[in-house]
C-alpha positions as CSV (number, residue, x, y, z in Angstrom):
1,M,40.3,126.9,90.6
2,T,42.4,129.6,89.1
3,I,45.5,130.2,87.2
4,L,48.1,130.5,90.0
5,T,47.1,127.4,91.5
6,R,47.0,125.7,88.6
7,L,50.9,127.0,87.9
8,R,51.8,125.4,91.1
9,A,50.1,122.4,91.3
10,A,52.0,121.7,87.9
11,A,54.9,123.5,88.9
12,L,54.6,120.6,92.4
13,E,54.3,117.8,90.1
14,D,57.4,118.3,87.2
15,E,59.4,118.4,90.8
16,D,58.6,114.7,91.8
17,G,61.7,112.2,91.6
18,S,64.1,115.0,90.4
19,I,66.4,114.7,93.7
20,L,67.0,110.9,92.6
21,P,70.0,111.4,89.4
22,L,71.8,114.3,92.3
23,I,71.9,111.8,95.1
24,L,73.2,109.0,92.7
25,G,75.9,111.5,91.2
26,Y,77.2,112.6,94.7
27,V,77.2,108.9,95.5
28,L,79.8,108.3,92.8
29,L,81.5,111.3,93.4
30,A,81.9,110.1,97.1
31,I,83.0,106.7,95.9
32,A,85.7,108.1,93.5
33,V,87.1,110.0,96.2
34,I,87.2,107.2,99.0
35,V,89.0,105.2,96.3
36,V,91.4,107.8,95.0
37,C,92.2,108.4,99.0
38,V,92.7,104.9,99.8
39,C,94.9,104.5,97.0
40,A,97.0,107.8,97.8
41,T,97.4,106.6,101.9
42,D,98.4,102.9,100.4
43,M,101.1,104.7,98.2
44,Y,102.2,106.9,100.7
45,I,102.7,104.0,102.9
46,A,104.7,102.1,100.2
47,Q,106.8,105.0,100.3
48,K,107.6,105.0,104.1
49,R,108.3,101.3,104.0
50,L,110.9,101.8,101.4
51,D,111.9,104.9,103.7
52,A,112.8,102.4,106.4
53,L,114.3,99.9,103.6
54,A,116.9,101.9,102.4
55,D,117.5,103.6,106.0
56,A,118.2,99.8,107.3
57,A,120.3,99.3,104.0
58,A,122.2,101.8,104.8
59,L,122.6,101.5,108.4
60,A,123.9,97.6,107.9
61,G,126.3,99.0,105.2
62,S,128.0,101.7,107.5
63,D,128.6,98.8,109.9
64,G,130.5,96.8,106.8
65,F,133.7,99.2,107.8
66,S,137.6,98.0,107.8
67,L,139.9,99.1,110.3
68,N,143.6,101.1,109.2
69,V,145.9,101.4,111.8
70,E,147.7,104.9,111.2
71,G,150.2,105.9,113.7
72,D,148.7,106.1,117.4
73,G,144.9,106.3,116.0
74,V,142.4,103.9,114.3
75,R,140.3,104.8,111.7
76,A,136.9,103.2,110.0
77,E,136.7,103.2,105.9
78,L,134.1,102.1,104.4
79,A,134.5,99.9,101.1
80,D,132.2,99.8,98.5
81,D,132.3,96.1,97.5
82,L,131.3,95.6,102.0
83,I,128.7,98.2,101.5
84,L,126.9,96.2,98.8
85,E,126.8,92.8,100.5
86,Q,125.5,94.5,103.7
87,A,123.0,96.0,101.9
88,E,122.0,93.6,99.5
89,A,121.7,91.1,102.8
90,I,118.9,93.3,104.6
91,V,117.5,93.9,100.5
92,S,116.9,90.3,100.0
93,A,116.2,89.4,103.7
94,T,113.4,92.2,104.4
95,A,111.6,92.7,101.1
96,P,112.3,90.7,98.4
97,E,110.0,92.7,95.7
98,A,112.3,95.3,96.5
99,T,115.3,95.9,94.4
100,L,118.9,97.5,95.3
101,V,120.1,100.0,92.9
102,S,123.4,101.6,94.0
103,A,125.3,101.1,97.4
104,S,128.1,102.9,98.0
105,S,130.5,105.4,100.2
106,P,131.2,108.5,98.6
107,D,133.9,109.9,101.0
108,G,135.1,106.5,102.9
109,V,133.2,107.3,106.0
110,S,129.6,107.4,104.9
111,A,127.6,104.8,103.4
112,R,124.9,105.7,100.3
113,V,122.2,103.2,99.4
114,T,119.2,103.5,97.0
115,V,116.8,101.1,97.0
116,A,113.3,101.3,94.0
117,A,110.1,99.2,94.0
118,A,107.0,99.6,92.0
119,W,103.8,100.2,93.4
120,H,100.6,98.9,92.6
121,P,97.1,100.5,93.5
122,P,95.3,98.4,96.1
123,L,91.8,99.0,94.0
124,F,91.2,99.7,90.7
125,S,90.4,102.9,89.6
126,P,90.8,104.3,86.1
127,F,92.1,107.6,88.0
128,V,95.2,106.3,89.5
129,P,97.9,104.9,87.2
130,D,99.3,101.0,87.8
131,G,103.1,100.8,88.2
132,V,104.0,104.1,89.7
133,P,107.9,103.4,90.6
134,L,109.7,104.3,94.1
135,R,112.5,105.6,94.9
136,A,114.4,105.7,98.4
137,T,118.1,106.9,99.1
138,A,120.0,106.9,102.4
139,T,122.8,107.6,104.2
140,S,124.4,106.6,107.4
141,R,128.2,107.6,108.4
142,T,130.2,105.5,110.7
143,A,131.9,106.4,113.5
144,L,135.0,104.8,115.6
145,Q,134.9,106.0,119.0
């Protein structure tokens, strides 16, 4: 047996089993990526739900108008207390975990509502923070035709 054949045989014997740590590393990396993607998707969906809740509360708030007769015309005006009452009813009935931050009318014709909630990840992960505050603001205008 020559020296070259012995070196090849020794090199092949040293390679046995060295792929297992590499496979384990890639499996752990894949699991971490999957957990982070699941948590990011869940947070995105929670934000979209909060946006929809803010939209619904603003729409309900814009329905809380009072009619004012001015000359020959009728004008719909929004009052902050009516907007707050309508928005609170929607938020408490739809999502009790959300809180109504503000509900007001900046110009007398629009209802602006802000809601907030805390997001908690569905899976435990050291890479994802727990209790991320989410906030959504929506504006709806009232129109009388």
